[in-house]
C-alpha positions in Angstrom: -7.7 -8.9 1.5 -11.2 -7.1 1.4 -13.6 -6.7 4.4 -16.9 -4.8 4.4 -18.0 -5.1 8.1 -21.8 -3.9 8.6 -20.8 -0.8 5.9 -23.5 1.6 5.0 -22.6 4.6 2.6 -25.3 7.4 1.5 -24.4 9.9 -1.2 -24.2 13.3 0.1 -27.3 14.7 -1.8 -29.7 11.3 -0.9 -31.2 11.3 2.4 -31.5 6.9 2.3 -28.2 4.7 1.8 -27.3 3.3 -1.5 -25.4 0.9 0.7 -27.1 -1.2 3.7 -25.0 -2.9 6.0 -22.9 -4.7 3.8 -20.7 -7.6 4.9 -18.5 -9.1 2.3 -15.2 -10.9 3.1 -13.2 -11.6 -0.3 -10.1 -13.5 0.8 -6.4 -13.2 -1.1 -6.5 -14.7 -4.5 -10.2 -15.1 -4.6 -12.1 -14.6 -8.1 -15.4 -12.9 -7.3 -18.5 -11.9 -9.4 -20.9 -9.0 -8.6 -23.9 -8.7 -10.3 -27.4 -7.0 -9.7 -29.9 -4.9 -11.2 -29.5 -1.4 -12.1 -29.0 0.9 -9.0 -28.3 -2.1 -6.7 -25.0 -0.7 -5.3 -22.6 -2.4 -7.8 -21.0 0.6 -8.9 -21.0 2.4 -5.3 -19.4 -1.0 -4.1 -16.5 -0.5 -6.6 -15.9 2.9 -5.8 -15.6 2.3 -2.3 -12.8 -0.3 -3.5 -10.9 1.9 -5.7 -11.0 5.1 -3.1 -13.2 7.3 -5.1 -15.5 7.0 -1.9 -15.1 8.6 0.1 -12.1 10.9 -1.2 -14.1 11.8 -4.8 -17.4 11.0 -3.9 -18.5 12.6 -0.8 -21.5 11.4 1.8 -22.0 9.6 5.0 -20.1 6.2 5.7 -20.8 3.9 8.9 -19.4 0.9 9.4 -15.9 -0.6 8.5 -14.1 -1.4 4.8 -10.4 -2.9 5.2 -8.4 -3.2 2.2 -5.3 -5.6 3.2 -5.7 -4.7 6.5 -6.1 -1.0 6.4 -8.9 0.7 7.1 -9.9 2.9 4.0 -11.4 6.3 6.3 -8.3 6.4 7.5 -6.0 6.3 4.6 -5.9 8.0 1.5 -6.7 7.4 -2.4 -2.9 7.0 -3.6 -2.3 4.4 -1.0 -5.4 2.9 -1.8 -4.7 2.8 -5.6 -1.2 0.8 -4.6 -3.4 -2.1 -3.5 -6.3 -1.9 -5.9 -6.2 -1.2 -9.5 -9.2 -0.6 -11.8 -10.4 -1.0 -15.2 -13.2 1.1 -16.0 -16.3 0.0 -18.1 -15.4 3.6 -20.3 -11.9 2.7 -21.0 -11.6 6.1 -22.8 -11.9 7.8 -19.8 -9.1 6.1 -18.2 -6.5 6.9 -21.2 -4.0 9.6 -20.0 -0.9 9.0 -22.5 -0.3 9.7 -26.2 0.8 6.5 -26.8 0.0 3.0 -25.2 3.5 2.4 -24.2 3.3 5.9 -22.1 -0.5 5.1 -20.8 1.0 1.6 -19.5 3.8 3.5 -17.8 2.3 6.2 -15.9 2.2 4.6 -12.8 5.7 3.7 -13.1 6.7 7.3 -13.9 4.8 8.3 -10.9 6.7 6.1 -8.4 9.6 7.1 -10.0 11.0 4.2 -11.5 14.5 4.4 -13.5 13.8 4.7 -17.5 15.8 1.6 -18.4 13.8 -0.6 -15.6 10.4 1.1 -16.7 10.6 0.2 -20.2 11.1 -3.4 -19.4 8.2 -3.3 -17.0 5.9 -2.2 -19.8 7.1 -4.1 -22.2 6.8 -7.3 -20.2 3.1 -6.3 -19.0 2.3 -5.6 -22.6 3.2 -9.1 -23.9 1.0 -10.4 -21.2 -1.9 -9.2 -23.0 -0.5 -9.6 -26.3 0.1 -5.7 -27.0 3.5 -5.2 -27.4 3.8 -4.6 -30.9 1.4 -1.8 -30.2 2.9 0.3 -27.7 3.7 3.3 -30.2 0.3 3.2 -31.1 -2.3 6.1 -29.9 -4.7 4.3 -27.4 -7.7 6.1 -29.1 -7.0 4.8 -32.3 -7.1 1.3 -30.9 -10.2 -1.4 -31.1 -12.4 -1.8 -28.0 -11.1 -5.4 -27.3 -7.5 -3.5 -27.8 -8.1 -0.5 -25.5 -9.4 -3.4 -22.5 -6.0 -5.2 -23.1 -4.3 -1.8 -22.5 -6.2 -0.9 -19.4 -5.3 -4.3 -17.8 -1.5 -4.3 -18.5 -1.9 -0.5 -17.2 -3.2 -2.4 -13.7 -0.5 -5.3 -14.3 2.6 -3.4 -14.2 1.4 -1.5 -11.2 1.8 -4.5 -9.4 -1.5 -4.3 -7.5 -2.7 -6.8 -5.1 -6.3 -6.5 -6.1 -7.8 -6.3 -9.9 -11.3 -4.4 -10.0 -13.0 -4.8 -13.5 -16.1 -2.8 -13.7 -18.0 -4.1 -16.6 -15.3 -5.3 -18.7 -17.6 -6.4 -21.4 -19.7 -3.4 -22.3 -18.3 -2.5 -25.3 -16.7 -5.6 -26.9 -18.4 -8.1 -29.4 -19.0 -11.4 -28.4 -15.9 -13.4 -29.6 -13.6 -10.0 -28.2 -15.4 -10.2 -25.0 -14.6 -14.5 -24.7 -11.0 -13.9 -25.2 -11.4 -10.9 -22.9 -12.5 -13.3 -20.1 -10.0 -15.7 -20.8 -7.3 -13.0 -20.6 -8.6 -12.2 -17.1 -8.8 -15.7 -16.0 -5.1 -16.5 -17.3 -4.0 -13.4 -15.4 -5.6 -14.1 -12.3 -4.3 -17.7 -12.2 -0.6 -16.5 -13.2 -0.4 -13.8 -11.0 -3.1 -15.1 -7.8 -4.0 -11.7 -7.6 -7.3 -11.0 -5.8 -9.9 -10.1 -8.8 -13.4 -8.6 -8.4 -15.6 -8.4 -11.6 -18.8 -6.1 -11.7 -20.5 -7.4 -15.1 -24.2 -7.7 -16.2 -23.1 -10.3 -19.0 -23.3 -13.4 -16.5 -23.2 -16.3 -19.1 -19.8 -14.6 -20.8 -18.2 -14.2 -17.5 -19.0 -17.5 -16.4 -16.7 -18.9 -19.7 -14.3 -19.6 -17.1 -14.7 -20.1 -13.4 -15.2 -17.8 -10.3 -15.1 -18.5 -6.9 -18.4 -16.9 -5.9 -21.2 -15.1 -7.1 -22.4 -12.1 -5.1 -25.6 -11.0 -5.6 -26.9 -7.2 -4.7 -30.6 -5.7 -4.3 -31.2 -1.8 -3.5 -27.8 -1.8 -1.9 -28.1 -4.9 -0.1 -26.4 -8.2 -0.3 -29.1 -11.1 -1.3 -26.8 -14.0 -1.5 -23.4 -14.7 -1.9 -22.7 -18.3 -3.0 -20.5 -20.4 -5.3 -21.8 -20.7 -9.0 -23.4 -24.2 -9.2 -25.6 -23.7 -6.5 -26.9 -20.1 -7.3 -27.6 -21.0 -10.9 -29.6 -24.4 -10.0 -32.0 -21.9 -8.4 -34.4 -19.4 -9.6 -32.8 -16.7 -7.7 -30.8 -14.5 -10.6 -34.3 -14.5 -12.8 -36.2 -13.6 -10.0 -34.0 -10.5 -9.5 -33.9 -9.5 -12.8 -30.3 -11.1 -13.9 -30.5 -13.0 -17.2 -29.5 -16.4 -17.0 -27.3 -18.2 -19.7 -29.1 -19.4 -22.9 -29.0 -23.0 -22.1 -30.1 -22.8 -18.5 -33.5 -20.6 -20.4 -33.8 -23.6 -23.0 -33.7 -26.4 -20.7 -36.2 -24.5 -17.9 -38.7 -24.2 -21.4 -38.4 -28.1 -21.9 -39.2 -28.4 -18.0 -36.3 -29.6 -16.8 -35.7 -29.4 -12.8 -32.3 -28.2 -12.5 -30.2 -29.4 -9.1 -26.8 -28.5 -7.9 -25.5 -31.6 -8.8 -26.0 -31.1 -12.4 -23.4 -28.6 -12.3 -25.1 -26.1 -14.3 -23.0 -22.8 -13.8 -20.5 -23.7 -16.8 -21.7 -25.5 -20.0 -18.4 -27.3 -20.1 -19.4 -28.9 -16.9 -23.2 -29.7 -17.3 -24.6 -33.0 -16.5 -27.2 -33.7 -19.4 -28.4 -37.5 -18.5 -31.5 -36.7 -17.0 -32.6 -34.2 -19.2 -31.8 -35.3 -22.6 -35.0 -37.2 -23.1 -37.5 -34.4 -21.9 -35.1 -31.5 -24.2 -35.9 -33.8 -26.8 -39.7 -34.1 -26.8 -40.0 -30.3 -26.3 -37.8 -29.5 -29.3 -39.6 -32.2 -31.2 -43.0 -30.8 -30.4 -42.2 -27.0 -30.5 -42.6 -24.5 -33.2 -39.8 -24.4 -35.7 -41.5 -21.7 -38.3 -39.6 -18.9 -38.4 -41.2 -15.5 -38.7 -40.6 -12.9 -41.5 -42.1 -9.8 -41.8 -43.5 -8.7 -45.2 -43.9 -5.3 -45.5 -42.9 -2.5 -48.2 -39.2 -1.4 -48.6 -38.6 1.5 -46.2 -34.8 2.0 -46.3 -32.9 0.5 -48.8 -29.1 0.8 -49.5 -27.5 0.0 -53.3 -23.9 -0.8 -53.8 -22.9 2.1 -50.7 -19.0 2.0 -50.8 -17.1 4.5 -48.1 -13.7 5.5 -47.2 -12.8 8.0 -44.4 -9.0 8.3 -46.3 -9.8 7.9 -49.5 -7.8 4.7 -49.8 -8.9 1.7 -47.3 -12.5 1.3 -47.9 -14.7 1.1 -44.7 -17.8 0.0 -46.3 -17.8 -2.2 -49.9 -20.3 -2.1 -52.2 -23.3 -2.8 -49.5 -26.9 -3.5 -50.5 -29.7 -4.5 -48.3 -33.6 -3.5 -47.9 -35.1 -2.9 -44.3 -38.7 -3.5 -45.1 -41.7 -1.2 -43.1 -42.5 -2.8 -39.6 -39.3 -4.9 -39.3 -37.1 -5.2 -36.5 -33.5 -6.1 -37.6 -30.3 -6.9 -35.9 -27.1 -5.3 -37.6 -24.0 -7.7 -36.4 -20.4 -7.8 -36.9 -17.1 -7.6 -35.0 -15.5 -4.3 -33.8 -14.3 -2.4 -37.0 -16.6 -4.1 -39.4 -18.5 -0.9 -40.5 -21.3 -0.8 -38.2 -21.0 2.7 -36.7 -20.0 4.0 -40.2 -23.3 2.6 -41.8 -25.2 4.3 -39.0 -23.6 7.5 -40.0 -24.3 7.2 -43.8 -27.9 6.3 -42.8 -28.5 9.3 -40.6 -26.5 11.6 -43.4 -23.8 12.6 -41.2 -21.3 11.3 -43.8 -22.5 10.4 -47.8 -21.1 7.4 -49.5 -18.3 7.4 -52.0 -20.7 5.7 -54.6 -24.1 4.1 -53.9 -27.4 5.4 -52.9 -29.3 5.7 -49.9 -33.2 5.3 -50.6 -36.4 6.0 -48.2 -39.5 4.5 -49.4 -38.0 4.1 -52.8 -36.9 7.9 -53.0 -33.1 8.9 -53.2 -32.2 10.2 -50.3 -28.7 10.2 -50.5 -27.8 14.0 -50.6 -30.4 15.3 -48.0 -29.4 16.6 -44.9 -29.2 15.5 -41.2 -32.2 17.7 -40.4 -34.3 16.6 -43.2 -33.5 12.8 -42.4 -34.2 13.2 -38.7 -37.8 13.6 -39.5 -38.2 10.0 -40.4 -35.0 8.3 -38.7 -34.2 8.9 -35.1 -30.4 7.4 -34.1 -29.6 6.5 -30.5 -25.6 6.5 -30.4 -23.5 4.2 -28.6 -22.1 6.2 -25.9 -24.6 8.2 -24.2 -22.1 11.0 -23.2 -21.8 12.1 -26.7 -25.5 12.7 -26.9 -26.4 14.5 -23.6 -26.5 18.1 -23.7 -28.5 19.2 -20.8 -28.2 18.9 -16.6 -31.6 17.7 -16.0 -33.2 14.3 -17.1 -36.7 16.3 -17.9 -35.1 19.1 -19.8 -32.6 16.4 -21.9 -35.6 14.4 -23.0 -37.9 17.7 -23.8 -35.1 19.2 -25.7 -36.0 17.6 -29.2 -39.9 18.8 -28.3 -39.3 22.2 -27.5 -37.0 22.8 -30.7 -40.2 21.9 -32.6 -41.9 24.6 -31.0 -44.3 22.0 -29.2 -46.5 23.4 -26.5 -45.6 23.0 -22.6 -48.5 20.7 -21.9 -47.7 18.7 -24.6 -44.4 18.4 -23.7 -44.9 17.2 -20.4 -47.3 14.7 -21.1 -44.9 13.3 -23.7 -42.1 13.4 -21.8 -43.4 11.8 -18.7 -44.9 8.9 -20.9 -41.7 8.0 -22.3 -39.6 8.6 -19.0 -42.4 6.0 -17.1 -42.1 3.4 -19.8 -37.9 3.9 -19.9 -37.9 3.4 -15.8 -36.8 6.9 -15.4 -40.0 8.8 -14.0 -38.7 9.0 -10.7 -35.3 10.6 -11.7 -36.7 13.1 -13.4 -35.7 16.1 -11.7 -32.2 14.6 -11.1 -28.9 15.9 -12.4 -27.7 13.6 -15.4 -24.3 13.6 -13.8 -25.8 11.6 -11.0 -26.8 8.4 -13.3 -25.0 5.6 -13.9 -24.0 4.8 -17.6 -26.7 2.5 -18.0 -29.4 5.2 -16.6 -27.9 7.8 -19.1 -28.0 5.3 -21.9 -31.8 5.2 -21.1 -32.2 8.7 -20.8 -30.6 9.0 -24.5 -32.9 6.6 -25.9 -35.8 8.6 -24.4 -34.9 11.8 -26.0 -35.5 9.9 -29.4 -38.6 7.8 -28.6 -40.4 11.1 -27.5 -39.6 12.3 -31.1 -41.6 9.5 -32.5 -39.5 8.1 -35.5 -40.7 6.3 -38.4 -37.4 4.5 -38.5 -35.6 4.0 -35.0 -31.6 2.8 -35.2 -30.4 2.2 -32.1 -26.3 1.6 -31.5 -25.9 -0.6 -28.5 -29.4 0.2 -26.8 -28.8 -2.3 -23.8 -25.3 -2.2 -23.3 -25.1 -1.9 -19.4 -28.8 -2.6 -18.6 -29.7 -5.0 -16.2 -32.2 -7.6 -17.3 -35.3 -5.9 -16.1 -34.7 -2.4 -17.4 -32.9 -4.4 -20.3 -36.6 -6.1 -21.1 -38.4 -2.8 -20.3 -36.7 -1.0 -23.0 -36.6 -3.6 -25.5 -40.7 -4.5 -24.7 -41.3 -0.6 -25.3 -39.7 -0.9 -28.7 -41.7 -3.8 -29.4 -44.6 -2.2 -28.5 -43.6 0.6 -30.6 -43.2 -1.8 -33.2 -46.3 -3.8 -33.1 -48.9 -1.0 -32.5 -47.5 2.1 -34.3 -45.6 0.0 -36.9 -42.0 1.9 -36.1 -39.2 0.2 -38.0 -36.5 -0.5 -35.6 -32.7 -1.5 -36.5 -30.6 -2.6 -33.6 -26.8 -2.0 -34.1 -25.7 -4.6 -31.0 -23.1 -7.0 -29.8 -25.6 -8.8 -27.7 -26.6 -12.2 -29.6 -29.3 -12.5 -26.9 -31.0 -9.8 -27.8 -30.9 -10.7 -31.5 -32.5 -14.0 -30.5 -35.2 -12.7 -28.7 -36.1 -9.5 -30.5 -35.4 -9.7 -34.1 -36.1 -12.4 -36.8 -33.8 -10.9 -39.2 -29.9 -10.4 -38.6 -27.5 -8.4 -41.5 -24.0 -9.6 -40.5 -21.1 -7.4 -41.6 -17.4 -8.3 -41.9 -14.6 -5.7 -43.1 -17.1 -3.6 -44.3 -19.1 -6.2 -46.7 -22.3 -7.9 -46.4 -21.7 -11.4 -45.1 -25.2 -12.9 -44.5 -28.6 -11.4 -44.4 -30.9 -14.3 -43.0 -33.1 -15.2 -40.0 -31.1 -15.0 -37.0 -31.6 -18.8 -36.4 -29.9 -19.3 -40.0 -27.0 -17.0 -38.9 -26.3 -18.1 -35.1 -26.3 -22.0 -36.6 -23.7 -21.3 -39.4 -19.9 -21.8 -38.5 -18.5 -20.3 -41.2 -20.1 -17.0 -40.3 -20.1 -16.7 -36.6 -16.1 -17.4 -37.0 -15.6 -14.5 -39.9 -17.7 -12.3 -38.1 -16.0 -12.5 -34.7 -19.2 -13.5 -32.9 -19.4 -16.6 -31.0 -21.5 -20.2 -31.1 -24.3 -19.7 -28.6 -24.4 -22.1 -25.7 -28.1 -23.2 -27.7 -26.0 -24.0 -30.6 -23.8 -26.4 -28.1 -26.4 -27.5 -26.6 -28.3 -28.7 -29.6 -25.1 -30.6 -30.5 -24.8 -31.9 -27.1 -28.0 -33.8 -27.2 -27.5 -35.0 -30.9 -29.9 -32.5 -32.7 -28.5 -31.9 -36.2 -30.7 -29.1 -37.4 -29.5 -26.5 -35.1 -31.2 -23.9 -36.6 -34.8 -25.7 -36.1 -34.0 -25.5 -32.5 -32.9 -22.1 -32.1 -36.3 -21.2 -34.0 -37.9 -23.2 -31.4 -36.2 -21.4 -28.5 -36.9 -18.2 -30.2 -40.7 -18.9 -30.7 -41.0 -20.1 -27.0 -39.7 -17.3 -25.8 -41.8 -15.1 -27.7 -44.8 -17.1 -26.7 -43.9 -16.6 -23.0 -43.5 -13.1 -23.5 -47.0 -12.5 -25.2 -48.4 -14.6 -22.4 -47.0 -12.1 -20.0 -48.0 -9.0 -21.6 -51.3 -10.5 -21.3 -51.1 -11.1 -17.5 -50.0 -7.6 -16.8 
């Protein structure tokens, strides 16, 4: 169905190719996961498959790419779109209709399908993704998970042969992401369509089976293997791809994993050989949770807010962030996390309640005044970027403050280096991937040296290498400069690794405020907040450990000890 043969591609503005002599054959009906670090060529492969290369993004091609037996360089983008249907990472950029029904029907209208037949096809496609009751709704008013379903139904109705999904989990909460993977798998099994998934979140995708995992690095295929074979090796970790949590725990315990252990999926994992060693590691480990005992920095007191004046998005919300903490704010899509961020930044003011900074009421202070002590990084980088070049974007805030040119240059270059962007400093931002744009926006706020840093999904779209770079930089700011960091995130692994405390929201109310280990071992909290039980929880239960929060704490402390040792070795 898809056949790359000695295929290379270099963008028009680049001297070196992004893809180098790719040989990749994907058979009809296969389900293949493509992973790799940022800049490895994953997005470029996707653009080749859906026809954006060479018809929208120009460059130099050598070798061959055939889709359903057709050479892509000798066809056109319309013909390719009849074979390959794409769900983009940013679903908002894919909607064209004013309603869900219109959006799903778009391809049918282009093909001049009679209206009576079109309506029936749209209803059937929407029903497959459980969106048939939303056909009259506006796509932009939907939740992240619902938007993903609409995008899927749009390619189902077009009856394409290949489903291409580019980072389908990027903006979804854990439980919704799990449902999305189940939905993709159900559609794959029911339709038999060839399915290609490009995704960073390996463990989440492996909630359901895939036939092969293709690992890219620097535009080349490093390996192309069945999941059980690849995950038994250390290749993913060595290439900067985050392993499933349960595999990390087993490796912390000194377990030597083999292909016959069926390690790719937790449901198939064979633990008989490893149970005793895992229990020994747990009983000998550090079970003491770490808490920061600083003075109050930010506090919310009975804060409520409603956009319409009727339904409250936040309901009498109260909590305290202490100076020097790193805290996660967790919750499902629509829980009120983004509204909370706007309240903290002063973009909106609460209907009732107070916002205090160092015990001083700042509820009615301006955005400008709050920006002197609070920095905010938005979830969508495109909503923050205002300059053409990377250096100018990061330097913008310093220049507004009137900093001298040599000071601006020094600070900007330091932050760009720490965020892995120094070699791109003269690049236009439009040439960057979504993940790289994300790092630019983080750099533009970090360079301002705020006392409290609030980040909305800071690592979305990042591979493990750049994720670690960013989080280690934030950790350094927290530890050496005392900057307080609050992370609004869906990434439960991030919360485990880098924060000691989690504030959990559900329907605008405070559901839980406790250590991360306590939160992640509470089934009721996990269910109500639309999170999911981590594989650490499941691993503890599978080997008979009843004190799950102690097991998770042991894992957290081991991870921190390993990172501290790595810092000393660098």
